[in-house]
C-alpha positions in Angstrom: 187.5 -130.1 -94.1 189.6 -133.6 -94.5 192.4 -132.3 -96.6 193.4 -129.4 -94.1 193.6 -132.1 -91.5 195.7 -133.8 -93.3 197.9 -131.4 -94.3 198.3 -130.1 -90.9 198.6 -133.8 -89.7 202.0 -133.5 -92.3 203.8 -130.5 -90.8 207.1 -131.4 -89.5 207.2 -129.1 -86.4 210.8 -128.0 -85.0 212.6 -129.7 -83.0 211.7 -129.8 -79.1 215.6 -130.9 -78.1 216.6 -127.1 -77.4 213.1 -126.2 -75.8 214.0 -126.2 -72.0 215.1 -122.0 -72.3 213.4 -120.2 -69.6 212.9 -117.1 -71.8 211.0 -115.2 -68.7 214.8 -116.1 -66.8 217.0 -114.8 -70.0 214.9 -111.5 -70.5 215.9 -110.8 -67.2 219.7 -111.4 -67.7 221.2 -108.3 -70.1 224.4 -110.4 -70.5 222.7 -113.3 -71.5 220.3 -111.3 -73.6 222.9 -109.7 -75.3 225.0 -112.8 -75.7 222.3 -114.7 -77.7 221.8 -111.8 -80.0 225.1 -111.2 -81.1 225.2 -114.9 -81.9 221.7 -114.2 -83.7 222.5 -111.4 -85.6 226.1 -112.5 -86.6 228.3 -109.9 -84.1 229.8 -113.2 -83.0 230.2 -116.7 -84.2 227.2 -119.5 -82.4 228.1 -121.9 -79.9 225.8 -124.7 -81.0 222.7 -123.9 -78.6 221.9 -120.6 -80.0 222.7 -121.9 -83.4 219.8 -124.8 -82.9 217.4 -121.5 -82.7 219.1 -119.2 -85.4 219.2 -122.1 -87.9 215.6 -121.9 -87.9 214.7 -118.3 -87.6 214.4 -117.3 -91.7 211.6 -119.7 -91.6 209.9 -119.8 -88.3 209.8 -115.8 -89.4 208.6 -116.0 -93.0 206.3 -118.4 -92.2 204.3 -117.0 -89.0 206.0 -120.1 -87.1 204.1 -122.5 -89.2 206.7 -125.7 -87.8 206.2 -124.1 -84.2 205.1 -125.7 -81.4 202.8 -124.2 -79.1 205.2 -124.2 -76.4 207.8 -122.5 -79.2 205.1 -120.0 -80.1 205.3 -119.2 -76.3 208.6 -118.6 -76.1 208.9 -116.7 -79.1 206.0 -114.5 -77.8 207.8 -113.8 -74.3 211.0 -113.6 -76.3 210.0 -110.8 -78.9 207.8 -108.9 -76.0 211.1 -109.0 -73.9 213.1 -107.7 -76.6 210.7 -105.1 -77.9 210.1 -103.7 -74.1 213.4 -103.7 -72.3 215.6 -104.4 -75.5 214.4 -102.2 -78.1 217.9 -101.7 -79.9 218.6 -105.2 -80.0 214.6 -106.0 -81.2 215.5 -103.4 -84.0 218.6 -105.6 -84.6 216.7 -108.5 -85.3 214.3 -107.3 -87.3 216.9 -105.9 -89.7 218.7 -109.0 -89.8 215.7 -111.4 -90.3 213.3 -108.9 -91.8 215.2 -106.0 -93.3 212.0 -105.1 -95.7 209.4 -105.1 -93.1 207.4 -107.7 -94.8 207.0 -110.7 -92.1 207.3 -109.7 -88.5 203.7 -107.8 -88.1 202.3 -111.6 -89.3 204.7 -113.3 -87.3 204.1 -111.4 -84.1 200.2 -112.0 -84.3 200.9 -115.6 -85.4 202.7 -116.3 -81.7 201.2 -113.2 -79.3 198.5 -115.1 -77.9 200.7 -118.2 -76.4 
């Protein structure tokens, strides 16, 4: 049991420097969703804010958000739920970019679902 606690204590979480985004407000603004998604799926170059999220997406998705804080898991949950509900074509583009072989998304979404 102490090895598990030690392993969890050694996790280096993602930076919280750009965690001030209001995902609820973002998801209500289709222009902002498209603007961020255009960066995330390589339809436009990223500015520093969007890039700060994009830099960690492959790892976060493939590890089921292992290094995410609880607040980041909450943001992921809101973002993914909003994409699926309100922007399904963007969700498909996101999934094709970050999990083209359908290996990680289900586990990733389950990992953030209760936050």
